[in-house]
C-alpha positions as CSV (number, residue, x, y, z in Angstrom):
1,M,-5.7,8.6,-12.5
2,S,-3.4,8.7,-15.5
3,G,0.3,8.3,-14.9
4,P,3.2,10.3,-16.3
5,D,5.1,9.2,-19.4
6,L,7.1,6.1,-18.6
7,P,10.8,6.4,-18.8
8,G,13.3,3.8,-19.9
9,G,14.9,1.4,-17.5
10,A,14.3,-1.7,-15.4
11,R,11.4,-0.1,-13.6
12,D,9.2,0.1,-16.8
13,P,7.3,-3.2,-16.4
14,Y,6.3,-2.2,-12.8
15,A,5.3,1.4,-13.9
16,R,3.1,0.0,-16.7
17,L,1.5,-2.5,-14.3
18,V,0.7,0.1,-11.7
19,L,-0.2,3.1,-13.9
20,A,-1.8,1.4,-17.0
21,V,-2.6,-2.3,-16.5
22,M,-4.1,-2.4,-13.0
23,P,-4.4,1.1,-11.6
24,E,-7.5,0.5,-9.6
25,E,-6.0,-2.6,-7.9
26,S,-2.9,-0.5,-7.3
27,R,-4.9,2.2,-5.5
28,V,-6.6,-0.4,-3.3
29,G,-3.3,-2.1,-2.6
30,L,-1.5,1.1,-1.7
31,T,-4.4,2.1,0.7
32,L,-4.1,-1.4,2.3
33,G,-0.4,-0.8,2.7
34,F,-1.0,2.5,4.3
35,V,-3.5,1.0,6.7
36,R,-1.1,-1.9,7.5
37,T,1.4,0.5,9.0
38,F,-1.1,1.5,11.7
39,A,-0.6,-1.9,13.3
40,V,3.0,-1.1,14.3
41,P,2.7,1.0,17.5
42,E,5.6,3.3,16.8
43,I,4.3,4.2,13.4
44,A,0.7,4.6,14.7
45,A,2.0,7.0,17.3
46,V,3.7,9.2,14.7
47,L,0.8,9.2,12.3
48,H,-1.7,9.9,15.1
49,G,0.5,12.6,16.5
50,T,0.5,14.6,13.3
51,G,-3.3,14.7,13.4
52,Q,-3.4,14.6,9.6
53,V,-4.9,11.1,9.1
54,T,-7.6,11.5,11.7
55,A,-8.5,15.1,10.7
56,Q,-8.2,14.8,6.9
57,P,-7.9,11.1,5.9
58,K,-8.8,11.7,2.2
59,A,-6.3,14.5,1.8
60,R,-3.6,12.5,3.5
61,A,-4.3,9.4,1.4
62,K,-4.4,11.5,-1.8
63,A,-1.1,13.1,-1.0
64,T,0.5,9.6,-0.3
65,G,-1.0,8.2,-3.5
66,T,0.1,11.1,-5.7
67,A,3.6,10.8,-4.3
68,M,3.8,7.1,-4.9
69,F,2.4,7.3,-8.4
70,T,4.8,10.0,-9.3
71,L,7.8,8.1,-8.0
72,I,6.7,4.9,-9.8
73,G,6.0,6.7,-13.1
74,C,8.9,9.1,-13.2
75,G,11.5,7.4,-10.9
76,P,13.1,8.6,-7.7
77,D,16.0,10.1,-9.7
78,S,13.9,12.2,-12.1
79,P,13.3,15.9,-11.3
80,E,9.7,15.1,-10.2
81,G,10.9,12.2,-8.2
82,R,13.7,14.1,-6.5
83,E,11.1,16.8,-5.4
84,V,8.9,14.1,-3.9
85,V,11.8,12.4,-2.2
86,A,12.9,15.7,-0.7
87,G,9.4,16.2,0.7
88,L,9.3,12.7,2.1
89,R,12.7,13.2,3.8
90,R,11.4,16.4,5.4
91,V,8.2,14.8,6.6
92,H,10.0,11.7,8.1
93,D,12.9,13.6,9.7
94,R,11.6,13.3,13.2
95,P,12.3,11.4,16.4
96,G,11.1,7.8,16.5
97,I,11.2,7.2,12.8
98,T,14.1,4.6,12.4
99,P,15.5,3.1,9.2
100,E,13.8,-0.2,10.2
101,L,10.4,1.5,10.4
102,M,11.0,3.4,7.1
103,H,11.9,0.1,5.4
104,Y,8.7,-1.5,6.8
105,V,6.6,1.4,5.3
106,L,8.3,1.0,1.9
107,A,7.7,-2.7,2.0
108,C,4.0,-2.2,2.7
109,F,3.7,0.1,-0.3
110,T,5.5,-2.4,-2.5
111,I,4.2,-5.7,-1.3
112,C,0.5,-4.9,-0.6
113,P,-0.4,-3.8,-4.1
114,L,1.2,-6.9,-5.5
115,R,-0.7,-9.1,-3.0
116,F,-4.0,-7.5,-4.0
117,M,-3.3,-8.0,-7.7
118,D,-2.4,-11.7,-7.0
119,E,-5.7,-12.2,-5.1
120,H,-8.1,-9.9,-6.9
121,G,-6.6,-8.6,-10.1
122,G,-7.3,-9.5,-13.7
123,R,-4.1,-11.5,-13.6
124,R,-1.1,-12.1,-11.4
125,P,2.0,-9.9,-11.8
126,T,4.6,-11.5,-14.0
127,P,8.2,-12.3,-12.8
128,P,9.6,-9.4,-14.8
129,E,7.0,-7.1,-13.2
130,R,7.9,-8.4,-9.7
131,D,11.6,-7.9,-10.4
132,A,10.9,-4.4,-11.6
133,A,8.9,-3.7,-8.4
134,Y,11.9,-4.7,-6.3
135,T,14.2,-2.5,-8.5
136,F,11.9,0.4,-7.7
137,H,11.8,-0.5,-4.0
138,R,15.6,-0.5,-3.9
139,E,15.9,2.8,-5.8
140,L,13.5,4.5,-3.5
141,A,15.2,3.2,-0.3
142,T,18.6,4.5,-1.7
143,A,17.1,7.9,-2.6
144,L,15.8,8.2,1.0
145,G,19.2,7.5,2.4
146,L,18.3,4.1,3.8
147,P,20.6,1.1,3.9
148,E,20.1,-1.8,1.6
149,P,16.5,-3.2,2.0
150,P,16.3,-6.3,4.2
151,G,15.8,-9.6,2.4
152,G,17.9,-9.2,-0.7
153,D,15.0,-9.7,-3.2
154,L,11.2,-9.3,-3.3
155,A,10.5,-12.6,-1.6
156,G,13.1,-11.9,1.1
157,T,11.6,-8.5,1.7
158,E,8.2,-10.0,2.1
159,A,9.5,-12.6,4.5
160,W,11.2,-9.9,6.6
161,M,8.0,-7.9,6.6
162,R,6.2,-10.9,8.1
163,E,8.8,-11.2,10.8
164,V,8.4,-7.6,11.7
165,E,4.6,-8.1,11.9
166,R,5.0,-11.1,14.1
167,D,7.3,-9.2,16.5
168,R,5.7,-5.8,16.5
169,F,2.0,-5.8,15.6
170,A,0.0,-4.8,18.7
171,P,-3.3,-3.1,19.4
172,T,-3.1,0.6,20.5
173,P,-5.6,3.4,21.0
174,Q,-3.8,5.3,18.2
175,A,-4.2,2.4,15.8
176,S,-7.9,2.1,16.5
177,A,-8.4,5.9,16.0
178,L,-6.5,5.8,12.7
179,W,-8.6,2.9,11.5
180,A,-11.8,4.7,12.5
181,S,-10.7,7.6,10.2
182,A,-9.4,5.6,7.3
183,R,-11.9,2.7,7.0
184,G,-14.3,4.7,5.0
185,L,-11.5,5.7,2.6
186,L,-10.6,2.0,2.1
187,A,-14.2,1.2,1.4
188,S,-14.4,4.0,-1.2
189,R,-11.4,2.4,-2.9
190,L,-13.3,-0.8,-3.6
191,P,-14.1,-1.0,-7.3
192,G,-17.4,-1.0,-9.1
193,P,-20.6,-1.8,-7.1
194,L,-18.7,-2.3,-3.8
195,A,-17.5,1.4,-3.6
196,P,-20.7,3.0,-2.2
197,L,-21.3,0.3,0.4
198,T,-20.6,0.6,4.1
199,P,-17.1,0.6,5.6
200,V,-17.7,-2.8,7.2
201,L,-16.8,-4.2,3.8
202,A,-13.3,-2.7,4.2
203,A,-12.7,-5.0,7.2
204,A,-13.2,-8.0,4.9
205,L,-10.0,-7.0,3.2
206,L,-7.9,-7.2,6.4
207,D,-6.2,-10.4,7.5
208,E,-6.7,-11.6,11.0
209,P,-3.4,-10.3,12.5
210,L,-4.1,-6.8,11.1
211,R,-7.7,-6.9,12.4
212,R,-6.5,-7.8,15.9
213,A,-4.0,-5.0,15.9
214,L,-6.6,-2.4,14.7
215,G,-9.3,-3.7,17.1
216,V,-11.5,-4.7,14.2
217,R,-14.1,-7.4,14.5
218,R,-14.1,-10.1,12.0
219,P,-16.9,-9.4,9.5
220,P,-19.7,-11.9,9.2
221,A,-19.0,-14.8,6.8
222,A,-21.7,-13.5,4.4
223,V,-20.0,-10.1,4.1
224,R,-16.5,-11.7,3.5
225,A,-18.0,-14.0,0.9
226,A,-19.8,-11.1,-0.8
227,V,-16.6,-9.0,-1.0
228,T,-14.6,-12.0,-2.3
229,A,-17.2,-12.9,-4.9
230,A,-17.5,-9.4,-6.2
231,L,-13.8,-8.9,-6.5
232,R,-13.4,-12.3,-8.2
233,L,-16.2,-11.4,-10.7
234,R,-14.4,-8.1,-11.4
235,A,-11.1,-10.0,-12.0
236,R,-12.8,-12.5,-14.4
237,T,-14.3,-9.6,-16.3
238,A,-10.9,-7.9,-16.5
239,R,-9.3,-11.1,-17.8
240,R,-11.9,-11.4,-20.5
241,R,-11.3,-7.9,-21.6
242,T,-7.6,-8.4,-21.9
243,A,-7.7,-11.9,-23.4
């Protein structure tokens, strides 16, 4: 997916990272962030209640990805960004969606792609790219009418995110149903030779607390090792190309 022209401003390093440097890793990370929200029962109830994820997981994920890439590339204050923000505010203006839950969703969409790049990308995001990621995170929160993001910086936001997960992650029937619909989509996001393989590979990308909340069995060690090895090989290949 090609991104829009990149504007000036502090967000530029993050926009280049997501849209040009590691777009595949960004797509996987955003999908992992989306899946991560299923583990919070209140969010799972809202997502399951709409019926969109279970009925049309690819369409729902595509819409989310398009919105995020537009916001990252153009900025929340651009004409394109304001249109996306207006749509997000309409979609999320419903009972049960609190500012805390909205902040958690935004944190997942910011933190999870960076985590995936750290672990499986051609290189780790640089400090300026991380700073720009937090700038975008704050801009989007402000555009959505939310209070200042918890934590004060990217590391603080991630620490707050972990606290929320310790307190609120819990298995629910809705979370299991959402995962059953979305796991194939996550598997399809895996790069290169992993993409056509079975959705069990997707479970290898989930950490243990997330697996417990989604009711997912830990994949066999051989599967986890194969996924890790394939992703590391891809990362080494990417590093050689950019060296």
